[in-house]
C-alpha positions as a Markdown table, in Angstrom:
| # | Residue | x | y | z |
|---|---|---|---|---|
| 1 | Met | 0.9 | 1.6 | -20.7 |
| 2 | Leu | 1.4 | 4.0 | -18.0 |
| 3 | Thr | -1.9 | 4.7 | -15.1 |
| 4 | Thr | -2.0 | 8.1 | -14.1 |
| 5 | Phe | -3.1 | 8.9 | -11.0 |
| 6 | Lys | -4.1 | 12.1 | -9.5 |
| 7 | Ala | -4.7 | 13.8 | -6.1 |
| 8 | Thr | -5.1 | 17.3 | -4.5 |
| 9 | Ala | -4.2 | 18.5 | -1.1 |
| 10 | Thr | -5.7 | 21.8 | 0.3 |
| 11 | Lys | -4.5 | 23.6 | 3.4 |
| 12 | Leu | -7.9 | 23.9 | 5.6 |
| 13 | Pro | -8.3 | 27.4 | 7.6 |
| 14 | Asn | -8.4 | 25.3 | 11.0 |
| 15 | Gly | -4.4 | 25.2 | 12.4 |
| 16 | Leu | -2.2 | 22.8 | 10.4 |
| 17 | Gln | -5.3 | 20.8 | 8.7 |
| 18 | Val | -5.2 | 19.6 | 5.2 |
| 19 | Glu | -7.9 | 17.9 | 3.2 |
| 20 | Ser | -6.4 | 15.3 | 0.7 |
| 21 | Ser | -8.6 | 14.2 | -2.0 |
| 22 | Thr | -8.9 | 11.8 | -5.0 |
| 23 | Arg | -11.7 | 10.2 | -7.0 |
| 24 | Gly | -14.2 | 11.7 | -5.0 |
| 25 | Phe | -12.7 | 10.6 | -1.5 |
| 26 | Lys | -11.2 | 12.7 | 1.1 |
| 27 | Ile | -8.9 | 12.3 | 3.8 |
| 28 | Ile | -8.2 | 15.1 | 6.4 |
| 29 | Met | -4.9 | 15.2 | 7.7 |
| 30 | Asp | -3.2 | 17.0 | 10.5 |
| 31 | Glu | -0.5 | 16.9 | 12.7 |
| 32 | Pro | -0.9 | 16.1 | 17.0 |
| 33 | Glu | -0.7 | 18.9 | 19.0 |
| 34 | Asp | 3.1 | 18.9 | 20.1 |
| 35 | Leu | 3.7 | 19.0 | 16.7 |
| 36 | Gly | 1.6 | 22.3 | 16.3 |
| 37 | Gly | -1.4 | 20.4 | 14.8 |
| 38 | Thr | -5.1 | 20.2 | 16.2 |
| 39 | Asn | -4.9 | 16.6 | 16.2 |
| 40 | Ala | -8.0 | 16.4 | 13.7 |
| 41 | Gly | -6.5 | 13.4 | 12.0 |
| 42 | Met | -3.5 | 11.6 | 11.0 |
| 43 | Asn | -0.5 | 13.3 | 10.1 |
| 44 | Pro | 1.4 | 12.6 | 6.3 |
| 45 | Val | 4.0 | 10.2 | 7.4 |
| 46 | Glu | 1.3 | 8.2 | 9.7 |
| 47 | Ala | -0.6 | 8.1 | 6.6 |
| 48 | Leu | 2.4 | 7.0 | 4.4 |
| 49 | Leu | 2.7 | 3.9 | 6.8 |
| 50 | Cys | -0.9 | 3.0 | 6.3 |
| 51 | Ala | -0.7 | 3.5 | 2.5 |
| 52 | Leu | 2.3 | 0.8 | 2.5 |
| 53 | Gly | 0.5 | -1.4 | 5.2 |
| 54 | Ala | -2.8 | -1.1 | 2.9 |
| 55 | Cys | -0.7 | -1.7 | -0.1 |
| 56 | Gln | 0.9 | -4.8 | 0.9 |
| 57 | Ser | -2.4 | -6.0 | 2.6 |
| 58 | Ile | -3.8 | -5.2 | -1.1 |
| 59 | Val | -1.1 | -7.4 | -2.8 |
| 60 | Ala | -2.1 | -10.4 | -0.2 |
| 61 | Ala | -5.3 | -10.1 | -1.1 |
| 62 | Ala | -5.0 | -9.8 | -4.9 |
| 63 | Phe | -2.2 | -12.5 | -5.3 |
| 64 | Ala | -2.7 | -15.2 | -2.6 |
| 65 | Glu | -4.8 | -17.7 | -4.9 |
| 66 | Ala | -2.0 | -17.5 | -7.8 |
| 67 | Asn | 0.4 | -18.1 | -5.0 |
| 68 | Asp | -1.2 | -21.0 | -3.7 |
| 69 | Phe | -1.6 | -19.5 | -0.5 |
| 70 | Ser | -4.3 | -19.2 | 2.0 |
| 71 | Tyr | -4.9 | -17.5 | 4.9 |
| 72 | Glu | -7.9 | -16.4 | 7.1 |
| 73 | Glu | -6.3 | -13.2 | 8.7 |
| 74 | Phe | -3.5 | -10.8 | 7.6 |
| 75 | Tyr | -2.3 | -7.9 | 9.4 |
| 76 | Ile | 0.8 | -5.7 | 9.2 |
| 77 | Asp | 2.4 | -3.5 | 12.3 |
| 78 | Leu | 4.1 | -0.6 | 10.8 |
| 79 | Glu | 6.7 | 1.9 | 12.3 |
| 80 | Gly | 8.9 | 4.7 | 11.4 |
| 81 | Asp | 11.5 | 6.6 | 12.7 |
| 82 | Leu | 11.2 | 10.2 | 12.4 |
| 83 | Asp | 13.4 | 13.2 | 13.8 |
| 84 | Pro | 11.2 | 16.1 | 14.0 |
| 85 | Asp | 14.1 | 18.6 | 14.4 |
| 86 | Gly | 14.7 | 18.0 | 10.7 |
| 87 | Phe | 11.4 | 19.0 | 10.1 |
| 88 | Met | 11.2 | 21.8 | 12.4 |
| 89 | Gly | 14.7 | 22.9 | 10.8 |
| 90 | Leu | 16.2 | 22.7 | 14.3 |
| 91 | Ala | 18.8 | 19.9 | 12.9 |
| 92 | Asp | 20.5 | 19.3 | 10.3 |
| 93 | Val | 18.9 | 15.6 | 9.9 |
| 94 | Arg | 16.9 | 14.6 | 6.9 |
| 95 | Pro | 13.1 | 15.3 | 7.7 |
| 96 | Gly | 11.7 | 12.4 | 6.6 |
| 97 | Phe | 12.1 | 8.8 | 8.0 |
| 98 | Gln | 15.2 | 7.1 | 8.6 |
| 99 | Glu | 14.0 | 3.7 | 8.5 |
| 100 | Ile | 10.3 | 1.8 | 8.3 |
| 101 | Arg | 10.0 | -1.3 | 9.8 |
| 102 | Phe | 7.3 | -3.6 | 9.4 |
| 103 | Val | 5.7 | -7.3 | 10.4 |
| 104 | Met | 3.5 | -9.3 | 8.4 |
| 105 | His | 0.9 | -11.5 | 10.5 |
| 106 | Phe | -0.6 | -14.3 | 8.7 |
| 107 | Lys | -3.3 | -16.6 | 10.1 |
| 108 | Thr | -2.6 | -19.6 | 7.9 |
| 109 | Asn | -2.1 | -23.3 | 7.8 |
| 110 | Glu | 0.9 | -23.3 | 5.4 |
| 111 | Ser | 4.1 | -23.7 | 6.4 |
| 112 | Gln | 6.4 | -21.1 | 7.6 |
| 113 | Glu | 8.8 | -21.4 | 4.8 |
| 114 | Lys | 5.9 | -20.7 | 2.4 |
| 115 | Ala | 4.5 | -17.7 | 4.5 |
| 116 | Glu | 7.8 | -16.3 | 4.2 |
| 117 | Ala | 8.0 | -16.7 | 0.5 |
| 118 | Phe | 4.5 | -14.8 | -0.1 |
| 119 | Ala | 5.7 | -12.3 | 2.3 |
| 120 | Glu | 8.7 | -11.6 | -0.2 |
| 121 | Phe | 6.3 | -11.3 | -3.5 |
| 122 | Ile | 4.1 | -9.2 | -1.4 |
| 123 | Glu | 7.4 | -6.7 | -0.7 |
| 124 | Lys | 8.6 | -7.6 | -4.3 |
| 125 | Ser | 5.0 | -6.7 | -5.9 |
| 126 | Cys | 3.5 | -3.6 | -3.6 |
| 127 | Pro | 4.3 | -0.4 | -5.6 |
| 128 | Val | 4.2 | 2.0 | -2.5 |
| 129 | Gly | 7.2 | -0.2 | -1.0 |
| 130 | Asp | 8.5 | -0.3 | -4.5 |
| 131 | Cys | 8.5 | 3.9 | -4.4 |
| 132 | Leu | 9.6 | 3.8 | -0.8 |
| 133 | Ala | 12.4 | 1.2 | -1.3 |
| 134 | Asn | 13.9 | 2.5 | -4.7 |
| 135 | Gly | 13.0 | 6.3 | -4.6 |
| 136 | Val | 10.3 | 8.1 | -7.1 |
| 137 | Lys | 11.4 | 11.1 | -9.1 |
| 138 | Leu | 9.2 | 14.3 | -7.7 |
| 139 | Val | 8.7 | 16.6 | -10.6 |
| 140 | Lys | 6.9 | 20.1 | -9.6 |
| 141 | Ser | 5.3 | 20.9 | -12.9 |
| 142 | Gly | 5.1 | 24.8 | -11.8 |
| 143 | Val | 3.7 | 27.3 | -9.3 |
| 144 | Val | 0.1 | 28.9 | -10.0 |
| 145 | Arg | -0.3 | 32.3 | -8.4 |
| 146 | His | -4.1 | 32.9 | -8.2 |
């Protein structure tokens, strides 16, 4: 059974600021000043890195017990390489990330092998990671002029 998630992104009057919302929650996104924004929030690709890290963290918390894995602390460092010239139309390079790298950090008494196996489970089970690794079909359902 599929579950449909919905969100709305609305351009705000200030510079490149956008308000993204879903289920009553809101995030202000913007670009850094050197990319034409006012630096009022993270930009969408930074939010994408955060979404991946948050999803992996949720999978870890939700499934640690079922995987007989215990930890005291967990965090993920993420980084991605993007050539802004692609976004700006200044070069014939893709506008998105070329690569995303991450390191999972566990404070645990479990063995290295067990931590690596649980990390692999997290990677296989993370919906955001799956979308990024395997692509997702983007479908424009229309354009509405008001």
